N, C-alpha and C positions, 0 to 999 in steps of 0.2 A: 558404479563409477569409481575408478581408483582415486584415493584421496591424496592430494599434494601434501608435502611436508607442512607448509604453513597452515593448511587446513586442519591437518591432524592436530597441530599445536593449539588450534582455536576450539576444537571440538570437545565436549564432555559427552560421552555416550553412556547410555544406561545399560548395563549388563546385569540382569537380575541374578542374584539378589544384591549385587554390590554396585555402587556408583563409582565408576572410574573417571577421575577428573584430571585433565591435563591443562594447566593454567597457561595463559597467554602472557608472556612476560616480555618486557622490552627495556633496554637501557635508557630510552627516551620517555618512558611512561611516567606521568606525574604521580605523586603520592595520591592514593584513592580517597578523595572526599566523599565516601559513600553515603554520607548523610545529606538530607535536604538542606538547602540554604536556610540560615536563620530567618524564622518568621514564616517559613513556607510549610504548611501542613502536609504530611504524607498520610494517605489514607491507611487506615489500620487493616482494612480488608479490601480485597479486589472487588471492583464494582461487578455487579451481576444483573442479568435480565436487562431492564430498561433504563438503569440508572443513568447512563451518559446523556441521554437525549430527551427524557420526558419532562425535565423541569422547565416547562414553558415560562418565559418571562425573565430567564437568566440569560445573560450575555453569552454568545457561542464561545467567545475566547475564554471567558470565565469558567465555562463548563469543561473545556478541554484542559486548561490548567489544573483545575480542581480534581481531574481524573487522571492526571499525567503520571503520577508516582506509582511505580510497581513497588508493593510491599516488600520489605527485606525477607519475609518469610516465604516468599514465592521464588522459585527459580525461574531463570530466563530460559524460555524455550524457543526453538526456531526450526522450521522445516529443513530437513536434511538436504533435499534436492535444491531449494532455494539458496540455502547456505553455500552450497558448491558453487552456484553461479555468482553470488555476491563475492566470495573469497576470490574467484578467478578474476573478476572485474577489479576487485580493490587491489590485488596483487599487481596487476598491470598498471593501475593508476599510481600506486606507490612507486613502481619502478620507473615511471617517466615524470615523477613529481619534481618541482623546482625547489623543494625544501626536504629536509630530513624527516622521513616517515616510514616506518616499517609496514610490511605487508599486514601484520596482525593489527597494528594500530589503525591502519586504513580500514580494515574489515570491520572492526568494532565501532569506528566512527560512521561507517555507512549504514550500519543496522541499529545504531543507538536510539534513533528517534522512531523506530517502528513501534516498539512497545508503548511509549507514551501517546503516540498518535492513535493506534488501533488496538492495542491489547494491554491495558495496564493491569491485567491480571497476571501477566508473565507467560500466558499461553502463546503458543506459535502465532505470530501475525499471519493473517490470511491474505495471500496475494489477491484473492477476489474482493477484498473489503470495499463496500460501497458507502460513501459518506451519507451520515443520517442527520447532520446538523443544519443542512440547508433547506429552507422552507418557501423560498421565493415562488409565487404562483407561476412565473414564467417557466419553471422546470417541469411543470406537469402539462399533460395534454390540454390545450384550451377548450377543447370540445368535451372533456370528461367522459370519454367513450368507455373507459373502465379504470378502476381505482389503482391498478398497478402500472399505468403508463406514466412513468416518472423518470426523469433524467437526473441520475446521481453525478454532480460534477467532480467529486473528489474520488479517485480510484486507487485501489491497491495498498499495499502495506506502507508505501511512502506517500499515500493520499495525494497523487499528483492531480491538481485541480485545473480545470480549463481556465481559470483566472490567473494562473501563474505557471508553475513548472510543467503542468500537464496540457498546456495549451496546444502542443503540437504532438500529443499522444492520442490514440484512440484508447477507449477502455480496455480493448484487447491487449494493446502494448503495454499499458500501465499494469496490467495483471501478470504479464509475462515477466517472470523475475529474471530471466536471462537478459532480455532486451532492456527492461528498466534499469537493472544493475549496471549494465554497460554504459548507460547515460548518467546515472546518479553517481557512481564511484568517482569518475574524473571530475564531475561538477563540484562534488563536496571536497575532495582532495585539493582542487585547484583554489577553492575558496579559503581553505585553511592555509595553504602556502602563501596566498596572497596577502593574508593577515599577519602571517609570520615574517614575511618580507617587510612589512611596515613596522616591525619591532615588537609585535604582541607576543605574550608568552603562549605556551601550548594550550593552556586551558581556555584562555580568551580567544585564541584562534579557533579552537573547536567550537566555541559558543558562536562565533561569527559564521562558520561553515554551516551551522544549524539554524540560522536566522529565518529561513523560508517556512519552518515548522513552528506553529504556535505553541505546541505542547513542550517545546524545548526552552521557552522564554525564561523559566524560573529554576532551571538546574536539573530538571527530571532526566534529560538526555546525557548529561555529564555523569548522572548517577548510574544509568544504564550502560553507558560506555565503560566506565571502570569495572562494573560487574561483568561485562562481556569479555574483558580482558582476562578475567579469572576463568572463563569457560562458560559455555551455554550447552543445555541439553538439547540434542537434535530430536527431531520427530519425523519418522519415515512416513507418516500418514499425510504429511502436507506436501503436495507436489508443486511442480513448476508453475501451474496456473492457479493453484488454490482450489481446485474443483471445476473451474471453467473448462470447457472442451473445445479444442480446435476442430473445425469441420471444414467442409467444402460446400459452397451454397451457390444456387444459380439465381442470379438477380439481374433483371433487365437485360436479358439476352446473352449474359456472360457468366462464366465460372469464377468464383472469388474465394479466396481464403476467408473464412469467417470464424467467430468464437461464440459458442453458446454458453450463456451465463444464466445459471439457475441458482439463485441465493441459498435455496434449500439444500444445495449440494456443496456448500462452502466447506473447505478444509481449514483447519486451525480455528483461531478465536472467531466465533460467529455470533456474538451478541447482537451485532448490527443487522443480522438476517432475519430476526424476529419482528413481526408486525409492530410490537411495542418496544422495540429496541432503540428508537430514536424519535426525534421530532418529525421527520419527513415520512412519507410513505415509503415502503420498500418496493422496488420494481418487480413486476412479474417477469418471469423468465424471458430473455431477449437474446438476439443475435447482434453482433458487432462486425461491420465490414469497413475497411479502409478503401475509400474511392479516390484514386489519383486522377489528376486532370490539371486543368488551368490553376485550380486551387484544390489542395487535398481536403477531403471532407470525411468526418466520421459520420457513419450511419449507424443507428440503433433501430432494430426492426422487431416488432412483436407480431408473431403469428396469432390469429384469432383463437387457436386452440390453447395457447399459453396465456393470453391475456384475459379472455372471456369477452372481449369487445366483439361487436357484430361483424367486423371485418379486420383485416391486417391494418396496422399502424406503423408509421415510420417517422423517425425525427432525425434531422441532419444538422451538424455543427461544422462549419468551416474551420480549418485549423487557424489558430490565432484569435478566434472568437471566444469570449466568455459566455458559457452556456446560460448564464442568468439574463442574458439579453440577445443571445445570438442563435437561438434554436428555430428551426422551421418544422412544424408538425404537418403531416398529411396522411391521406389514406394511402396504405401500402398497395403496391402494384401487383403483389404476389412474389412469393419467393420460395424455392425449394431447398430443403437441407438434403443435399445429395449423399451425406454420410449416413444419416439416420432415416433417409427417405421419409420426410415428414414436411408438411406445408403444401404448397401449390406445385405438386410434382406430376 
């Protein structure tokens, strides 16, 4: 894909053995307060293994905040293809903004929360990321037919949650960096401009734009924003869907676009994909289908060959419903993955 001029200014590309960095600069950029806010500890090393989710008894928000800071010794990395889509969406959002913001500033602002939220090591945030902090029993199969029958409510590098920004996304849409960026970029830029219109300074307006992300509450996202303005390292191994695979599926007498999600195939930061990587179980490989009708519904479907259950299992969540109380689990009627020719074909 040919790179646009704004994107070329954003990227830092690795050309062995030399690191070539092109800084993002702007007349409107604030002086970089690259240090954590006073009194806020920054981790000396990146969290590894099960660190973010295993400390039972600790408040979830506290866990996120304590793991939000990317150590200064770690470069910020981002998937090359996802960054293309984010840059395109942020450039359009900046072009139609009601306040002064450059495309580069908008791009950095849209990706700033992804590292504190899902990759505090600085590794490329995975578009496939599944939340591992939520342990409500209602998120699991009430019949306990297999350990991997689990509904993760927060999805993707922006952790779009069914209780908030992700309530009208399927998991597949939240993992699709093109689709998600096209919705997140104008949302974030509009929030920024609304606060600027109220008289707030640029840093305060950015903080307001990030209020939907817990990990941003104590300054970690301002830190990554300022660092992203100086450039990020792109990673060609992280694709648009982060390892999830678009397929075609036959379900209830009709063909549907579907997404196959196997946590073991995650691209980018994948600490969350390990069984011990968080508080909740990690889902067995599953399919996602959007069912449009009187009320749009997200379907997640487990073939018996993936989950180990005695039969197929499905769970549905109507758009607008919080998964923590809005799921319906039932026996699957049979589904065929027509792309890979697996399942009930």
